[in-house]
N, C-alpha and C positions, 0 to 999 in steps of 0.2 A: 505941665505942668499943674496946672488950674484945672484942666479936665480932672487928671487924675483925682483929685481931690475931690471934687465933687462929684465923682463915681462912686469914690471908695465912702463919702459920707451918704449920698444915696442908699448903698447898700449898706451900710450900716444900720439905715430910719430902717429900712424895709426888711431886716434880717430883725431887729428890736419888734414891730412890728406885725411878722408873722409869728414870733415868739408869744406876745400878748396874745389874741386869738389864737395859737394852739394852749395856754395855758386856761384864757377861758373858755372854751369849747371843753376844755379835762375836768375844770369845776364844776361845768353845767351838766355834763354826763355824770361825772360823779355823786352831784346831788341829785342825779333821777335815781340812781341806782342803791344810793342810801334810803331815799325816801320807797324806793322799791321794795327793800330790804325791813325795813318799819311796818308798810304797810300791808304785807306777803300775807293769804292764809295759811299758808306753807311751814312747815318744822325747821327748824337750822338745825344740824346734829354736831354738837362739838364735842370731840373726844368720850362719847356713849351716849352723851347726853342729849335732847331735846332740849330746843329754846323759841319761845314765838321770836316776830320779829324783831319785838321792842327790845326785849333780851337782845338779841344776835346783834338788834343797831348798837346795842351803848357798847357790847365789846368790840366789835368793827372799828366804830369810833376812836377807840383808844388805839386799835393797832394802826389806823390809816396817824392820825396823831402823832405817835412814835416815828413813822415809819415816813413820813411829808415830805423829808427833804430825798428820798429815795423814789417818789413820785412824780412822773414827769407827764403819764398819758393812762387814761383810762384803766388799760389793760393792765400798769403797773399799780393800780388801785387795789384789783384783782386779785392779782397775785401778789400781794406783802400784805395788801389788810384783810381778804376775804375768803382766801383757798384751804390753808392750813395751819393746823396749831405749831405752833414755833416751838412749844415744851415739847409735846410729845411726834410730833410730825407726820399729826392723822390729818388725813384730809376731811375739811366739813363735809359735809352731806346734807340735802335737802330732801322733804320729804312732804309731798305735797298730795293733796287728796286727788284719788283714779289715778297716780302718776307713777310712771317707775322712781324711785330710789335715786338721786343724782349727785355726781359730785358742783360743791358750790358754783366754782369754774365753768363749770359749763353751764348750770344755771344765770352766773351773772351776765358770761358772755352772749347769749341768746337773747338775754335780755337788751343788753349793751347794742346789740344790732338790730334790736327794732327796735329802738329809741331810733339812734340813728339815722334808721329807711325811715322814717316819721320822719324826720326833722326834715331829709332831704325831701321827697313829699310836698313838705310845708312847702320850702322854698321855691319850689317849679312852678 
């Protein structure tokens, strides 16, 4: 019986530690994506109107705070905060100099993959 209690406690501690590490990683990645949006030279198209990075960031941060309880990963952040208008249903699009227009979900997911890859290389 004592072994079962010890195993259960260890499992709970491990689960809690893993959840905290995962949450911390999500926070770091989300902050990176917010900075990426803020500092971009690209234009963020929302409902047919173009916005610079700072303007886009203001809107996305409001949505991020609104959906915070639903966001459990960086992919959730992209999905809920930075993909489409909840009012019109129109997808946000990114206009970068010298590049084809792309959906913001593709643009941000690409940056997230790049960020994770760079972090992984730094750990090695």
